[in-house]
C-alpha atoms as a printed R data frame, in Angstrom:
    type eleno elety resid chain resno       x       y       z
1   ATOM     1    CA   MET     A     1   7.442   8.923   4.774
2   ATOM     2    CA   THR     A     2   4.727   8.626   1.987
3   ATOM     3    CA   SER     A     3   4.922   5.285   0.315
4   ATOM     4    CA   ILE     A     4   3.032   3.421  -2.613
5   ATOM     5    CA   VAL     A     5   1.671   0.299  -1.349
6   ATOM     6    CA   LEU     A     6   1.118  -2.391  -4.263
7   ATOM     7    CA   PHE     A     7  -0.486  -5.670  -4.197
8   ATOM     8    CA   CYS     A     8   0.722  -8.565  -6.309
9   ATOM     9    CA   ARG     A     9   0.640 -12.190  -6.455
10  ATOM    10    CA   PRO     A    10   2.852 -13.825  -3.795
11  ATOM    11    CA   GLY     A    11   6.147 -14.760  -4.832
12  ATOM    12    CA   PHE     A    12   6.260 -12.037  -7.541
13  ATOM    13    CA   GLU     A    13   6.967  -9.186  -5.228
14  ATOM    14    CA   LYS     A    14  10.546  -8.770  -6.925
15  ATOM    15    CA   GLU     A    15   8.973  -8.189 -10.263
16  ATOM    16    CA   CYS     A    16   6.268  -5.836  -8.953
17  ATOM    17    CA   GLY     A    17   8.867  -3.879  -7.163
18  ATOM    18    CA   ALA     A    18  11.289  -3.439 -10.293
19  ATOM    19    CA   GLU     A    19   8.470  -2.218 -12.454
20  ATOM    20    CA   ILE     A    20   7.128   0.410 -10.083
21  ATOM    21    CA   GLN     A    21  10.701   1.588  -9.501
22  ATOM    22    CA   GLU     A    22  11.447   1.726 -13.196
23  ATOM    23    CA   LYS     A    23   7.945   3.497 -14.349
24  ATOM    24    CA   ALA     A    24   8.457   6.189 -11.365
25  ATOM    25    CA   ALA     A    25  12.025   6.771 -12.539
26  ATOM    26    CA   TRP     A    26  10.551   7.699 -15.866
27  ATOM    27    CA   ASN     A    27   8.666  10.067 -14.299
28  ATOM    28    CA   GLU     A    28  11.665  11.477 -12.236
29  ATOM    29    CA   MET     A    29  10.264  10.210  -9.003
30  ATOM    30    CA   TYR     A    30  12.359   8.081  -6.990
31  ATOM    31    CA   GLY     A    31  12.336   5.764  -3.866
32  ATOM    32    CA   TYR     A    32  13.375   2.667  -2.383
33  ATOM    33    CA   LEU     A    33  11.761  -0.729  -2.225
34  ATOM    34    CA   GLU     A    34  10.587  -2.709   0.764
35  ATOM    35    CA   LEU     A    35   9.374  -6.458  -0.262
36  ATOM    36    CA   LYS     A    36   7.234  -8.494   1.811
37  ATOM    37    CA   LYS     A    37   8.352 -11.962   0.583
38  ATOM    38    CA   ASN     A    38   5.589 -14.274  -0.346
39  ATOM    39    CA   GLN     A    39   2.849 -11.982   1.104
40  ATOM    40    CA   GLY     A    40   2.092 -10.177  -2.144
41  ATOM    41    CA   LEU     A    41   3.055  -6.604  -0.665
42  ATOM    42    CA   VAL     A    42   5.428  -4.098  -2.135
43  ATOM    43    CA   PHE     A    43   6.253  -0.845  -0.377
44  ATOM    44    CA   PHE     A    44   7.891   1.928  -2.612
45  ATOM    45    CA   HIS     A    45   9.043   4.624  -0.237
46  ATOM    46    CA   LEU     A    46   9.291   7.570  -2.104
47  ATOM    47    CA   GLN     A    47  12.035  10.584  -1.455
48  ATOM    48    CA   GLU     A    48   9.163  13.323  -1.959
49  ATOM    49    CA   SER     A    49   5.683  12.878  -0.420
50  ATOM    50    CA   LYS     A    50   4.165  14.749  -3.178
51  ATOM    51    CA   HIS     A    51   5.463  12.138  -5.870
52  ATOM    52    CA   GLY     A    52   2.696   9.659  -4.418
53  ATOM    53    CA   GLU     A    53  -0.211  11.247  -5.721
54  ATOM    54    CA   GLU     A    54   1.415  12.599  -8.701
55  ATOM    55    CA   LEU     A    55   2.407   9.160  -9.869
56  ATOM    56    CA   MET     A    56  -1.042   7.864  -9.632
57  ATOM    57    CA   ASN     A    57  -2.128  10.696 -11.742
58  ATOM    58    CA   LYS     A    58   0.445   9.986 -14.559
59  ATOM    59    CA   LEU     A    59   0.808   6.367 -14.444
60  ATOM    60    CA   PRO     A    60  -2.221   4.015 -15.292
61  ATOM    61    CA   LEU     A    61  -2.470   0.997 -12.869
62  ATOM    62    CA   LYS     A    62  -3.486  -0.767 -16.185
63  ATOM    63    CA   ARG     A    63   0.045  -0.274 -17.353
64  ATOM    64    CA   LEU     A    64   1.658  -2.135 -14.501
65  ATOM    65    CA   ILE     A    65   1.776  -5.932 -15.460
66  ATOM    66    CA   PHE     A    66   2.267  -7.130 -11.946
67  ATOM    67    CA   ALA     A    67   0.406  -4.545  -9.682
68  ATOM    68    CA   ARG     A    68  -2.879  -5.735  -8.790
69  ATOM    69    CA   GLN     A    69  -3.813  -2.828  -6.655
70  ATOM    70    CA   TRP     A    70  -2.088   0.161  -5.190
71  ATOM    71    CA   PHE     A    71  -2.655   3.198  -2.839
72  ATOM    72    CA   VAL     A    72  -0.761   6.029  -1.444
73  ATOM    73    CA   THR     A    73  -0.215   6.007   2.405
74  ATOM    74    CA   VAL     A    74  -1.547   8.708   4.532
75  ATOM    75    CA   THR     A    75  -0.424   7.290   7.818
76  ATOM    76    CA   GLU     A    76   2.491   5.450   8.941
77  ATOM    77    CA   LYS     A    77   1.855   1.974  10.595
78  ATOM    78    CA   ILE     A    78  -0.817   2.486  13.295
79  ATOM    79    CA   THR     A    79  -0.920   0.531  16.608
80  ATOM    80    CA   LEU     A    80  -4.565  -0.262  17.248
81  ATOM    81    CA   PRO     A    81  -5.964  -0.780  21.090
82  ATOM    82    CA   ASP     A    82  -7.575  -3.931  21.884
83  ATOM    83    CA   TYR     A    83 -10.736  -1.971  22.076
84  ATOM    84    CA   ASN     A    84 -12.079   1.160  20.313
85  ATOM    85    CA   ARG     A    85 -10.260   0.370  17.039
86  ATOM    86    CA   VAL     A    86 -12.875   2.281  15.075
87  ATOM    87    CA   GLU     A    87 -12.057   5.327  17.107
88  ATOM    88    CA   ALA     A    88  -8.435   5.045  16.747
89  ATOM    89    CA   ILE     A    89  -8.709   5.093  12.787
90  ATOM    90    CA   THR     A    90 -11.072   7.727  12.638
91  ATOM    91    CA   GLU     A    91  -8.912   9.943  14.621
92  ATOM    92    CA   ALA     A    92  -5.779   9.002  12.638
93  ATOM    93    CA   LEU     A    93  -7.753  10.110   9.615
94  ATOM    94    CA   GLY     A    94  -8.720  13.455  10.577
95  ATOM    95    CA   ASN     A    95 -11.123  15.233   8.589
96  ATOM    96    CA   GLU     A    96  -8.638  16.776   5.764
97  ATOM    97    CA   TRP     A    97  -9.791  14.211   2.946
98  ATOM    98    CA   GLN     A    98 -13.458  12.929   1.861
99  ATOM    99    CA   TYR     A    99 -13.286   9.529   0.381
100 ATOM   100    CA   SER     A   100 -16.079   7.764  -1.535
101 ATOM   101    CA   ASP     A   101 -15.397   4.236  -0.949
102 ATOM   102    CA   LEU     A   102 -13.540   1.973   1.712
103 ATOM   103    CA   ARG     A   103 -11.381  -1.187   1.144
104 ATOM   104    CA   MET     A   104 -10.559  -3.488   4.009
105 ATOM   105    CA   GLU     A   105  -7.423  -5.371   2.656
106 ATOM   106    CA   MET     A   106  -4.616  -7.737   3.948
107 ATOM   107    CA   ALA     A   107  -1.820  -9.660   2.886
108 ATOM   108    CA   ASP     A   108  -2.569 -12.428   0.127
109 ATOM   109    CA   ASP     A   109  -1.100 -14.947   2.686
110 ATOM   110    CA   ASN     A   110  -2.421 -17.493   5.195
111 ATOM   111    CA   ASP     A   111  -1.989 -14.926   7.973
112 ATOM   112    CA   GLY     A   112  -3.924 -12.289   5.766
113 ATOM   113    CA   LYS     A   113  -6.865 -14.896   5.203
114 ATOM   114    CA   SER     A   114  -7.193 -15.308   8.645
115 ATOM   115    CA   LEU     A   115  -7.718 -11.498   9.097
116 ATOM   116    CA   SER     A   116 -10.625 -11.320   6.465
117 ATOM   117    CA   LYS     A   117 -13.165 -12.528   9.091
118 ATOM   118    CA   PHE     A   118 -11.894  -9.713  11.596
119 ATOM   119    CA   CYS     A   119 -11.925  -7.063   8.487
120 ATOM   120    CA   ARG     A   120 -15.512  -8.088   7.647
121 ATOM   121    CA   LYS     A   121 -16.718  -7.840  11.204
122 ATOM   122    CA   LEU     A   122 -14.921  -4.117  11.579
123 ATOM   123    CA   SER     A   123 -16.036  -2.800   8.506
124 ATOM   124    CA   VAL     A   124 -19.529  -2.162   9.161
125 ATOM   125    CA   PRO     A   125 -19.019   0.177  12.587
126 ATOM   126    CA   LEU     A   126 -15.969   1.574  10.585
127 ATOM   127    CA   ARG     A   127 -18.232   2.809   7.577
128 ATOM   128    CA   GLN     A   128 -20.774   4.091   9.941
129 ATOM   129    CA   ALA     A   129 -18.180   6.126  11.932
130 ATOM   130    CA   LEU     A   130 -16.421   7.391   8.971
131 ATOM   131    CA   ARG     A   131 -19.883   8.561   7.605
132 ATOM   132    CA   LYS     A   132 -20.817  10.155  10.855
133 ATOM   133    CA   ASN     A   133 -17.578  11.976  10.793
134 ATOM   134    CA   LYS     A   134 -17.775  12.934   7.093
135 ATOM   135    CA   ILE     A   135 -14.769  11.206   6.214
136 ATOM   136    CA   LEU     A   136 -16.672   8.926   4.165
137 ATOM   137    CA   THR     A   137 -19.365  10.350   1.625
138 ATOM   138    CA   GLN     A   138 -23.060   9.047   1.825
139 ATOM   139    CA   LYS     A   139 -23.393   7.907  -1.672
140 ATOM   140    CA   GLY     A   140 -23.121   4.274  -1.328
141 ATOM   141    CA   ASN     A   141 -20.620   1.508  -0.884
142 ATOM   142    CA   ASN     A   142 -19.060   1.480  -4.271
143 ATOM   143    CA   SER     A   143 -16.417   4.018  -5.767
144 ATOM   144    CA   ALA     A   144 -18.412   3.697  -9.101
145 ATOM   145    CA   ASP     A   145 -20.695   5.732  -7.491
146 ATOM   146    CA   ASP     A   146 -17.940   8.518  -7.528
147 ATOM   147    CA   PRO     A   147 -15.369   7.806 -10.512
148 ATOM   148    CA   ASP     A   148 -13.631  11.028  -9.744
149 ATOM   149    CA   GLY     A   149 -13.490  10.623  -5.913
150 ATOM   150    CA   ALA     A   150 -10.877   8.969  -3.595
151 ATOM   151    CA   THR     A   151 -10.948   5.467  -2.191
152 ATOM   152    CA   LEU     A   152  -9.813   4.833   1.391
153 ATOM   153    CA   HIS     A   153  -7.660   1.848   2.073
154 ATOM   154    CA   ALA     A   154  -6.943   0.106   5.381
155 ATOM   155    CA   LEU     A   155  -4.188  -2.300   5.076
156 ATOM   156    CA   PHE     A   156  -4.446  -4.953   8.197
157 ATOM   157    CA   LEU     A   157  -0.841  -6.092   8.975
158 ATOM   158    CA   SER     A   158  -2.540  -7.754  12.264
159 ATOM   159    CA   GLY     A   159  -5.541  -7.206  14.229
160 ATOM   160    CA   GLN     A   160  -3.587  -4.503  16.080
161 ATOM   161    CA   GLU     A   161  -1.581  -2.844  13.275
162 ATOM   162    CA   VAL     A   162  -2.992  -1.185  10.221
163 ATOM   163    CA   ILE     A   163  -1.653   1.291   7.235
164 ATOM   164    CA   LEU     A   164  -4.107   3.857   5.762
165 ATOM   165    CA   GLY     A   165  -3.909   5.328   2.330
166 ATOM   166    CA   PHE     A   166  -5.772   6.288  -0.632
167 ATOM   167    CA   SER     A   167  -6.153   5.447  -4.381
168 ATOM   168    CA   LEU     A   168  -7.962   7.553  -7.418
169 ATOM   169    CA   ALA     A   169 -11.237   5.793  -8.047
170 ATOM   170    CA   ARG     A   170 -10.542   6.044 -11.581
171 ATOM   171    CA   ASN     A   171  -6.961   4.518 -11.585
172 ATOM   172    CA   SER     A   172  -7.510   1.752  -9.276
173 ATOM   173    CA   SER     A   173  -8.877  -1.947  -9.274
174 ATOM   174    CA   PRO     A   174 -12.686  -1.821  -8.378
175 ATOM   175    CA   HIS     A   175 -11.773  -5.078  -6.283
176 ATOM   176    CA   VAL     A   176 -10.555  -5.640  -2.767
177 ATOM   177    CA   MET     A   177  -6.886  -6.281  -3.216
178 ATOM   178    CA   GLY     A   178  -7.297  -6.221  -6.833
179 ATOM   179    CA   ILE     A   179  -8.789  -9.901  -6.789
180 ATOM   180    CA   PRO     A   180 -12.151 -10.630  -8.534
181 ATOM   181    CA   ARG     A   181 -14.149 -13.496  -6.910
182 ATOM   182    CA   LEU     A   182 -15.237 -15.494  -9.883
183 ATOM   183    CA   LYS     A   183 -16.992 -18.924  -9.583
184 ATOM   184    CA   PHE     A   184 -15.889 -21.915 -11.436
185 ATOM   185    CA   PRO     A   185 -18.524 -23.233 -13.929
186 ATOM   186    CA   SER     A   186 -19.100 -26.823 -13.218
187 ATOM   187    CA   ALA     A   187 -19.659 -27.305 -16.925
188 ATOM   188    CA   SER     A   188 -16.201 -26.084 -17.760
189 ATOM   189    CA   PRO     A   189 -13.909 -29.064 -18.627
190 ATOM   190    CA   SER     A   190 -10.612 -27.230 -16.867
191 ATOM   191    CA   ARG     A   191 -10.048 -24.615 -14.351
192 ATOM   192    CA   SER     A   192  -8.092 -22.635 -16.994
193 ATOM   193    CA   THR     A   193 -11.418 -21.236 -17.941
194 ATOM   194    CA   LEU     A   194 -11.440 -18.988 -15.198
195 ATOM   195    CA   LYS     A   195  -8.291 -17.062 -16.632
196 ATOM   196    CA   LEU     A   196 -10.019 -16.272 -19.759
197 ATOM   197    CA   ASP     A   197 -13.222 -15.243 -18.018
198 ATOM   198    CA   GLU     A   198 -11.139 -12.850 -15.641
199 ATOM   199    CA   ALA     A   199  -9.214 -11.380 -18.759
200 ATOM   200    CA   PHE     A   200 -12.601 -10.553 -20.719
201 ATOM   201    CA   LEU     A   201 -13.615  -8.892 -17.438
202 ATOM   202    CA   TYR     A   202 -10.269  -6.890 -16.963
203 ATOM   203    CA   PHE     A   203  -9.581  -5.851 -20.585
204 ATOM   204    CA   VAL     A   204 -12.792  -5.407 -22.199
205 ATOM   205    CA   PRO     A   205 -14.872  -2.517 -20.876
206 ATOM   206    CA   ARG     A   206 -18.534  -3.618 -19.940
207 ATOM   207    CA   ASP     A   207 -20.092  -1.095 -22.041
208 ATOM   208    CA   GLU     A   208 -18.395  -2.410 -25.227
209 ATOM   209    CA   TRP     A   209 -19.425  -6.181 -24.476
210 ATOM   210    CA   ASN     A   210 -22.394  -5.890 -27.021
211 ATOM   211    CA   GLU     A   211 -19.796  -4.874 -29.711
212 ATOM   212    CA   ARG     A   212 -16.882  -6.924 -28.651
213 ATOM   213    CA   LEU     A   213 -18.122 -10.058 -26.760
214 ATOM   214    CA   THR     A   214 -21.431 -10.965 -28.354
215 ATOM   215    CA   SER     A   215 -23.248 -13.934 -29.833
216 ATOM   216    CA   GLY     A   216 -22.693 -14.945 -33.342
217 ATOM   217    CA   MET     A   217 -18.926 -13.759 -33.677
218 ATOM   218    CA   ASN     A   218 -16.464 -16.166 -34.771
219 ATOM   219    CA   ALA     A   219 -13.222 -17.133 -32.712
220 ATOM   220    CA   VAL     A   220 -10.542 -19.479 -32.928
221 ATOM   221    CA   ASP     A   221  -8.881 -21.201 -29.884
222 ATOM   222    CA   LEU     A   222  -5.250 -22.142 -30.474
223 ATOM   223    CA   GLY     A   223  -3.895 -25.026 -27.991
224 ATOM   224    CA   SER     A   224  -7.705 -25.510 -27.136
225 ATOM   225    CA   ALA     A   225  -7.861 -29.020 -25.460
226 ATOM   226    CA   PRO     A   226  -9.795 -29.956 -23.358
227 ATOM   227    CA   GLY     A   227 -11.599 -26.685 -23.877
228 ATOM   228    CA   GLY     A   228 -11.348 -24.616 -20.506
229 ATOM   229    CA   TRP     A   229 -10.952 -21.519 -23.058
230 ATOM   230    CA   THR     A   230 -13.291 -22.509 -25.448
231 ATOM   231    CA   TYR     A   231 -16.071 -22.853 -23.133
232 ATOM   232    CA   GLN     A   232 -15.824 -19.059 -22.576
233 ATOM   233    CA   LEU     A   233 -16.339 -18.189 -26.262
234 ATOM   234    CA   VAL     A   234 -19.255 -20.908 -26.404
235 ATOM   235    CA   ARG     A   235 -21.119 -19.623 -23.405
236 ATOM   236    CA   ARG     A   236 -21.153 -15.784 -24.855
237 ATOM   237    CA   GLY     A   237 -22.567 -17.384 -28.110
238 ATOM   238    CA   MET     A   238 -19.655 -17.515 -30.250
239 ATOM   239    CA   MET     A   239 -18.890 -20.065 -33.119
240 ATOM   240    CA   VAL     A   240 -15.325 -21.563 -32.242
241 ATOM   241    CA   THR     A   241 -12.603 -23.418 -34.348
242 ATOM   242    CA   ALA     A   242 -10.658 -25.404 -31.703
243 ATOM   243    CA   ILE     A   243  -7.032 -26.067 -32.728
244 ATOM   244    CA   ASP     A   244  -5.224 -28.801 -30.555
245 ATOM   245    CA   ASN     A   245  -4.131 -32.319 -31.338
246 ATOM   246    CA   GLY     A   246  -5.586 -33.323 -28.207
247 ATOM   247    CA   PRO     A   247  -9.278 -34.088 -27.588
248 ATOM   248    CA   MET     A   248 -12.125 -31.640 -26.758
249 ATOM   249    CA   ALA     A   249 -14.730 -32.246 -24.136
250 ATOM   250    CA   GLU     A   250 -17.729 -33.935 -25.524
251 ATOM   251    CA   SER     A   251 -20.034 -31.458 -23.703
252 ATOM   252    CA   LEU     A   252 -18.576 -28.650 -25.990
253 ATOM   253    CA   MET     A   253 -18.551 -30.525 -29.114
254 ATOM   254    CA   GLU     A   254 -22.471 -31.278 -28.738
255 ATOM   255    CA   THR     A   255 -23.246 -27.582 -28.376
256 ATOM   256    CA   GLY     A   256 -22.880 -27.644 -32.428
257 ATOM   257    CA   GLN     A   257 -20.696 -24.325 -31.767
258 ATOM   258    CA   VAL     A   258 -17.415 -25.924 -31.877
259 ATOM   259    CA   LYS     A   259 -15.204 -27.463 -34.783
260 ATOM   260    CA   HIS     A   260 -12.433 -29.404 -33.818
261 ATOM   261    CA   LYS     A   261  -9.177 -29.537 -36.163
262 ATOM   262    CA   MET     A   262  -6.560 -31.946 -35.032
263 ATOM   263    CA   MET     A   263  -3.479 -29.992 -35.815
264 ATOM   264    CA   ASP     A   264  -0.633 -27.901 -34.425
265 ATOM   265    CA   GLY     A   265  -1.647 -24.340 -33.436
266 ATOM   266    CA   PHE     A   266   1.241 -22.751 -35.141
267 ATOM   267    CA   LYS     A   267   0.326 -24.466 -38.572
268 ATOM   268    CA   TYR     A   268  -3.442 -23.499 -38.626
269 ATOM   269    CA   ILE     A   269  -4.160 -20.746 -40.963
270 ATOM   270    CA   PRO     A   270  -7.736 -19.578 -41.106
271 ATOM   271    CA   MET     A   271  -9.461 -19.944 -44.622
272 ATOM   272    CA   LYS     A   272 -11.558 -16.909 -44.060
273 ATOM   273    CA   HIS     A   273 -10.832 -13.328 -42.413
274 ATOM   274    CA   ASN     A   274 -13.993 -13.379 -40.630
275 ATOM   275    CA   VAL     A   275 -12.686 -14.153 -36.917
276 ATOM   276    CA   HIS     A   276 -12.889 -11.543 -34.168
277 ATOM   277    CA   TRP     A   277 -11.323 -13.336 -31.533
278 ATOM   278    CA   MET     A   278  -8.336 -15.450 -31.477
279 ATOM   279    CA   VAL     A   279  -7.319 -16.767 -27.906
280 ATOM   280    CA   CYS     A   280  -4.405 -19.004 -27.028
281 ATOM   281    CA   ASP     A   281  -3.110 -20.773 -24.033
282 ATOM   282    CA   MET     A   282  -0.410 -22.993 -25.145
283 ATOM   283    CA   ILE     A   283   2.635 -24.142 -23.367
284 ATOM   284    CA   GLU     A   284   5.154 -22.781 -25.410
285 ATOM   285    CA   LYS     A   285   8.295 -20.231 -25.171
286 ATOM   286    CA   PRO     A   286   6.953 -17.214 -25.014
287 ATOM   287    CA   GLN     A   287   8.843 -15.548 -27.952
288 ATOM   288    CA   ARG     A   288   7.134 -18.112 -30.263
289 ATOM   289    CA   VAL     A   289   3.666 -17.249 -29.053
290 ATOM   290    CA   ALA     A   290   4.593 -13.425 -29.148
291 ATOM   291    CA   LYS     A   291   5.764 -13.694 -32.512
292 ATOM   292    CA   LEU     A   292   2.510 -15.800 -33.720
293 ATOM   293    CA   MET     A   293   0.193 -13.346 -32.181
294 ATOM   294    CA   SER     A   294   1.660 -10.465 -33.930
295 ATOM   295    CA   GLU     A   295   1.670 -12.394 -37.273
296 ATOM   296    CA   TRP     A   296  -2.366 -13.146 -36.821
297 ATOM   297    CA   LEU     A   297  -3.217  -9.469 -36.102
298 ATOM   298    CA   LEU     A   298  -0.997  -8.084 -38.944
299 ATOM   299    CA   LYS     A   299  -2.292 -10.405 -41.411
300 ATOM   300    CA   GLY     A   300  -5.866  -9.940 -40.503
301 ATOM   301    CA   TYR     A   301  -6.552 -13.322 -39.275
302 ATOM   302    CA   CYS     A   302  -8.216 -11.798 -36.269
303 ATOM   303    CA   LYS     A   303  -9.539  -8.617 -34.800
304 ATOM   304    CA   GLU     A   304  -8.574  -9.097 -31.259
305 ATOM   305    CA   ALA     A   305  -5.963 -11.615 -29.759
306 ATOM   306    CA   MET     A   306  -6.288 -12.675 -25.833
307 ATOM   307    CA   PHE     A   307  -3.092 -14.822 -24.859
308 ATOM   308    CA   ASN     A   308  -0.673 -15.992 -22.347
309 ATOM   309    CA   LEU     A   309   2.952 -15.742 -21.906
310 ATOM   310    CA   LYS     A   310   4.549 -18.317 -20.049
311 ATOM   311    CA   LEU     A   311   7.185 -16.817 -17.382
312 ATOM   312    CA   PRO     A   312  10.537 -18.222 -16.910
313 ATOM   313    CA   MET     A   313  11.915 -19.079 -13.472
314 ATOM   314    CA   LYS     A   314  14.206 -16.287 -13.391
315 ATOM   315    CA   GLY     A   315  14.304 -12.929 -15.050
316 ATOM   316    CA   ARG     A   316  10.608 -12.829 -15.121
317 ATOM   317    CA   TYR     A   317  10.282  -9.088 -15.567
318 ATOM   318    CA   GLN     A   318  13.089  -8.586 -18.283
319 ATOM   319    CA   GLN     A   319  11.720 -11.553 -20.249
320 ATOM   320    CA   VAL     A   320   8.057 -10.111 -20.129
321 ATOM   321    CA   THR     A   321   9.649  -6.678 -21.143
322 ATOM   322    CA   ASN     A   322  11.356  -8.251 -24.254
323 ATOM   323    CA   ASP     A   323   8.509 -10.116 -25.440
324 ATOM   324    CA   LEU     A   324   5.880  -7.283 -25.345
325 ATOM   325    CA   GLN     A   325   8.804  -5.111 -26.888
326 ATOM   326    CA   SER     A   326   8.903  -7.706 -29.906
327 ATOM   327    CA   ILE     A   327   5.161  -7.422 -30.639
328 ATOM   328    CA   LYS     A   328   5.359  -3.763 -30.460
329 ATOM   329    CA   ASP     A   329   8.458  -3.532 -32.796
330 ATOM   330    CA   ALA     A   330   6.298  -5.722 -35.254
331 ATOM   331    CA   PHE     A   331   3.456  -3.301 -35.274
332 ATOM   332    CA   SER     A   332   5.763  -0.658 -35.380
333 ATOM   333    CA   LYS     A   333   7.428  -1.860 -38.342
334 ATOM   334    CA   TYR     A   334   4.209  -1.332 -40.197
335 ATOM   335    CA   ASP     A   335   3.293   1.839 -38.717
336 ATOM   336    CA   VAL     A   336  -0.127   0.559 -37.328
337 ATOM   337    CA   LYS     A   337  -1.898   1.906 -34.524
338 ATOM   338    CA   TYR     A   338  -2.545  -0.748 -31.912
339 ATOM   339    CA   GLU     A   339  -3.750  -1.199 -28.219
340 ATOM   340    CA   LEU     A   340  -1.726  -3.723 -26.087
341 ATOM   341    CA   TYR     A   341  -2.093  -4.549 -22.464
342 ATOM   342    CA   ALA     A   342  -0.519  -7.099 -20.099
343 ATOM   343    CA   LYS     A   343  -1.447  -8.153 -16.828
344 ATOM   344    CA   HIS     A   344  -0.644 -10.900 -14.244
345 ATOM   345    CA   LEU     A   345  -4.206 -11.796 -13.288
346 ATOM   346    CA   TYR     A   346  -5.035 -13.298 -10.224
347 ATOM   347    CA   TYR     A   347  -6.106 -16.574 -11.949
348 ATOM   348    CA   ASP     A   348  -2.626 -16.464 -13.902
349 ATOM   349    CA   ARG     A   349   0.210 -18.469 -12.112
350 ATOM   350    CA   GLU     A   350   3.256 -18.716 -14.038
351 ATOM   351    CA   GLU     A   351   2.248 -16.687 -16.883
352 ATOM   352    CA   ILE     A   352   0.834 -13.273 -17.638
353 ATOM   353    CA   THR     A   353  -2.324 -12.551 -19.983
354 ATOM   354    CA   VAL     A   354  -2.098 -10.214 -22.822
355 ATOM   355    CA   HIS     A   355  -4.779  -8.471 -25.093
356 ATOM   356    CA   ALA     A   356  -3.844  -7.146 -28.287
357 ATOM   357    CA   ARG     A   357  -5.865  -5.580 -31.038
358 ATOM   358    CA   LEU     A   358  -5.076  -3.315 -34.052
359 ATOM   359    CA   LEU     A   359  -6.699   0.206 -34.298
360 ATOM   360    CA   SER     A   360  -5.763   0.574 -37.955
361 ATOM   361    CA   PRO     A   361  -6.360  -2.051 -40.956
362 ATOM   362    CA   ALA     A   362  -3.942  -4.981 -40.944
363 ATOM   363    CA   PRO     A   363  -1.345  -4.296 -43.194
364 ATOM   364    CA   LEU     A   364  -0.654  -7.873 -44.232
365 ATOM   365    CA   ALA     A   365  -4.245  -8.911 -44.722
366 ATOM   366    CA   ASN     A   366  -4.034  -9.955 -48.310
367 ATOM   367    CA   ASN     A   367  -0.275 -11.254 -47.990
368 ATOM   368    CA   ASP     A   368  -0.194 -14.834 -46.545
369 ATOM   369    CA   SER     A   369   3.182 -15.681 -47.449
């Protein structure tokens, strides 16, 4: 049976499964779920084999909130011998397909982590064998070399079990299991800084950084203290207005790039409409934050917004759907064109990160009432 395998944060398998099942049904593709609880793995077993690749062609991974990575299976679970594992995998693949890259992957739990060393050791001889058999191209070790190609995934359930599949290079994460490995900067006052760092990497194409993430821009950080998100703006050369009743890290204030206003983030209104980025990581009800973000964009207080919506303990997928719909409804009311994406990023925990920007003029830019 052909399945779509999805990687998510452990503990969010239910949300990831509900989302792929819903999106597939919208495309008249159906199947049943198998959730690997607390392993960060979801199997969506399809009724029709052809729907695997069809769904990957129709549904952008970027439109899935809870899935970090995905692939379509080309084999059932394969039992590997103690020796000649490379030969067993190569034979199972045959030579029907050719792939531009190989991803060695495992569950995102303690058992999976113990497999990482095994996978790293096996990856070199496996790549060599796949290239020798013309299953893997000679272009390089990165699917970026062939954006129109297919990426081969080897999901190891143990040292003796593997499932093989593929994803489309143009519609999958460039990272193994969808996890970017970012280094925590020692100069940052909090680990939350990694959330915004990953968000910029994920939501803003690198070839647009010179226009959208450049030195000299004005930015506002709502709920800024002690400055984890402000740090990411400062290190990119931006001038930041930090809004929080709590204290900011002295190291950030000493840069001369930060102005700190001790006040409630919900009450602050910028005097000038020259802010490009507004970022927000407030511990608040997501409904309030979603409404505030919509207002900032519609009133022209900022060009782009990056913010977190906190997740409830229960009904997380439904709550996320409702919060995002409220933003869409606010934009639709004024008939503006917009870009809105949300993702449960690797460095997120009980929240999702949302990026929004208007692609047409802000309709309430001269109306602050």
